[in-house]
C-alpha positions as CSV (number, residue, x, y, z in Angstrom):
1,L,314.1,8.9,-40.3
2,T,313.0,8.6,-43.9
3,T,310.9,5.7,-43.0
4,E,309.4,7.5,-40.1
5,I,308.6,10.5,-42.4
6,A,307.1,8.1,-44.9
7,D,305.1,6.4,-42.3
8,S,303.9,9.7,-40.9
9,E,302.9,10.9,-44.4
10,N,301.0,7.6,-44.8
11,A,299.4,8.0,-41.5
12,V,298.5,11.7,-42.4
13,Q,297.1,10.5,-45.7
14,E,295.2,7.8,-44.0
15,S,293.9,10.3,-41.5
16,R,292.9,12.8,-44.3
17,W,291.1,9.9,-46.0
18,E,289.3,9.0,-42.8
19,V,288.4,12.8,-42.4
20,D,287.3,13.0,-45.9
21,Q,285.1,9.9,-45.4
22,A,283.7,11.3,-42.1
23,E,282.9,14.6,-43.8
24,D,281.2,12.7,-46.8
25,W,279.3,10.8,-44.2
26,W,278.4,14.0,-42.3
27,R,277.3,15.7,-45.6
28,S,275.2,12.7,-46.5
29,A,273.7,12.6,-43.0
30,E,273.1,16.4,-43.1
31,S,271.4,16.0,-46.5
32,Q,269.2,13.2,-45.2
33,L,268.4,15.2,-42.1
34,Q,267.2,18.2,-44.3
35,N,265.1,15.8,-46.5
36,F,263.5,14.3,-43.3
37,R,262.9,17.8,-41.9
38,R,261.3,18.9,-45.3
39,E,259.2,15.7,-45.3
40,A,258.2,16.3,-41.7
41,S,257.2,19.8,-42.4
42,Q,255.1,18.7,-45.4
43,L,253.5,16.0,-43.4
44,Q,252.8,18.5,-40.6
45,Q,251.2,21.0,-43.2
46,N,249.2,18.1,-44.6
47,L,248.1,17.1,-41.1
48,D,247.2,20.7,-40.3
49,K,245.2,20.9,-43.5
50,A,243.5,17.6,-42.8
51,E,242.6,18.8,-39.3
52,L,241.3,22.1,-40.6
53,G,239.3,20.1,-43.2
54,T,238.0,17.9,-40.5
55,Q,237.0,20.9,-38.4
56,N,235.3,22.4,-41.3
57,A,233.6,19.3,-42.2
58,E,232.4,18.9,-38.5
59,A,231.3,22.5,-38.5
60,D,229.4,22.0,-41.8
61,V,227.7,18.8,-40.5
62,E,226.8,20.7,-37.3
63,R,225.3,23.5,-39.4
64,R,223.4,21.1,-41.6
65,I,222.0,19.2,-38.5
66,T,220.9,22.6,-37.0
67,T,219.3,23.5,-40.4
68,M,217.6,20.2,-40.6
69,Q,216.3,20.4,-37.0
70,T,214.9,23.9,-37.7
71,Q,213.4,22.6,-40.9
72,E,211.9,19.7,-39.0
73,V,210.4,22.0,-36.4
74,N,209.0,24.1,-39.4
75,Y,207.6,21.0,-41.1
76,N,206.0,19.8,-37.9
77,E,204.4,23.2,-37.4
78,Q,203.2,23.2,-41.0
79,H,201.9,19.6,-40.6
80,E,199.9,20.6,-37.5
81,M,198.5,23.7,-39.3
82,L,197.6,21.5,-42.3
83,E,195.9,19.0,-40.0
84,L,193.9,21.8,-38.4
85,K,193.0,23.1,-41.8
86,C,191.9,19.7,-43.0
87,A,189.7,19.3,-39.9
88,Q,188.2,22.7,-40.7
89,L,187.6,21.8,-44.3
90,R,186.0,18.5,-43.2
91,T,183.7,20.4,-40.9
92,E,182.9,22.9,-43.6
93,K,182.2,20.1,-46.0
94,A,179.8,18.4,-43.6
95,D,178.1,21.8,-42.9
96,M,177.9,22.4,-46.6
97,H,176.4,19.0,-47.1
98,E,173.8,19.6,-44.4
99,Q,173.1,23.0,-46.0
100,T,172.7,21.3,-49.5
101,L,170.3,18.8,-48.0
102,R,168.2,21.6,-46.4
103,L,168.3,23.6,-49.6
104,E,167.2,20.6,-51.6
105,E,164.3,20.0,-49.1
106,E,163.4,23.7,-49.4
107,E,163.5,23.4,-53.1
108,V,161.0,20.4,-53.0
109,V,158.8,22.4,-50.7
110,T,159.0,25.5,-52.9
111,Q,158.2,23.4,-56.0
112,E,155.1,21.9,-54.2
113,R,154.1,25.5,-53.2
114,V,154.7,26.8,-56.8
115,G,152.5,23.9,-58.1
116,R,149.8,24.7,-55.6
117,L,149.9,28.4,-56.4
118,S,149.8,27.6,-60.1
119,E,146.7,25.5,-59.6
120,E,145.1,28.2,-57.4
121,K,146.0,30.8,-60.2
122,S,144.4,28.6,-62.9
123,E,141.4,28.1,-60.7
124,R,141.1,31.9,-60.1
125,E,141.6,32.6,-63.7
126,E,138.8,30.1,-64.6
127,A,136.6,31.7,-61.9
128,L,137.4,35.1,-63.3
129,V,136.5,34.0,-66.9
130,E,133.1,32.5,-65.5
131,L,132.5,35.8,-63.6
132,K,133.1,37.8,-66.8
133,K,130.7,35.5,-68.7
134,K,128.0,35.9,-66.0
135,A,128.6,39.7,-66.1
136,V,128.2,39.7,-69.8
137,C,125.1,37.7,-69.6
138,V,123.6,39.9,-66.9
139,L,124.4,43.0,-69.1
140,C,122.8,41.4,-72.1
């Protein structure tokens, strides 16, 4: 009976030791599981942030593309307006050149006329002087 009691106590102690080991293993497994859950949560948060960042980056790129397309349209319109303005300026320049040539021709004609009128004036002044001389002689 004493041997059976001793064997039972040994079996109980062995069972307690096995239970203690199982509880230690369970606590270790529980701790690891909590660590894995924390890591999984952090990874999910990082993934969510990355996805949000990607969505924001995509939205930013789309906004920039839209802005650039609008700017391109504006630049094209400005380019067309400038081309028209350049064409107008070229036409105006050609017209001004023609007008300058006409004015230069008119200036030459005017100078010739001024020269002729000056000659006529001189001739008339000489004739007037001659007439005055004749008038003085007739009076004398």
